N, C-alpha and C positions, 0 to 999 in steps of 0.2 A: 834264723836274719838272713834276710835276701842284701844281697851286696850290687850294688849296682856301681858302674865304671866304664868312661864314654872315651877310657886310653885305650884302647884295645880298636880297630877296625876287623871286625865279625867279617865282611867278606870271603875271604878265601874259606870261615869253615863253612859260611855259605854256598858257597863252591860248590866243596868239595860232599857237602852234605845233598844236593840236588845230584850232584853227578853216581852215587852212589848208591841212595836211601833204598832204591830197587833190587841190586847185592844185598845191602843187606837187610830187606824186610825177606828176604831166599837164605837168609844164616840162619838170622834167627825161627824159618818155620823150622830150616834143617837138626836142628836144636831139640825142636820141641818133636820133634819126628822122633828125634834119638833117644830122647828122654821118653817119647811114649811108649820107646821102642823096648825098654828098659824097667818099663812100668813103674817110672819115675823115680828112679837110679838108673845112671851111666860112669862109666870110668871112662878116664881118658888118659889118652899115655902123655906123660910128662917128659922134656928134655933137660938134667941138672941146670942149664946155662938158660934156655929160653921159658922153659913153664910147659904148658901147654902144647903139641905140637900142632896145632892145630894154629893159634895165635900169628905165628910168619908168615904162614902162607895164607890166611883168612888177609890178615890186613895188605900182604903184596899184591893181591888180588886187585883189591880195593883199591890199591896207587897205581897201578895198572888201569885199573876203570877210569878215574878221576884224571891220569895223564891222557886218556884217547889211547893205550898202545893195547890195551883190552876192549870186548864186548862185555853188558854186564850176561847175559845170558850163557856162549859159553865158561866167563868165568867163575859165576857159580856152578853150572855141570859144575867144574874142578872140587866147587866148593863144598858143597856135596859129598864127593867122592871123599875126603879130605874128614871130614866130619867121618862118614859111615865107619874109615879106614881107623883113625882115632876112637872110634869108640866100640867095636866091636870088643 
């Protein structure tokens, strides 16, 4: 069942997505590569309070891109390194 609502302004979400979609595409590709390296299986390092160690890093980088504090290319390189390290 599909629910529709006119009570929420999605402009903020649209702005976020437009500024970070290239970054998230690269992050998805990095996860695909990690899965391929593991032949379909991967282990991800986790922290008791945060879950996957990559979550805060990946989200923080996206937030920095969205706010203009970081550029997509360097942030994506940092994200890719975090994924490799967490899945090694």
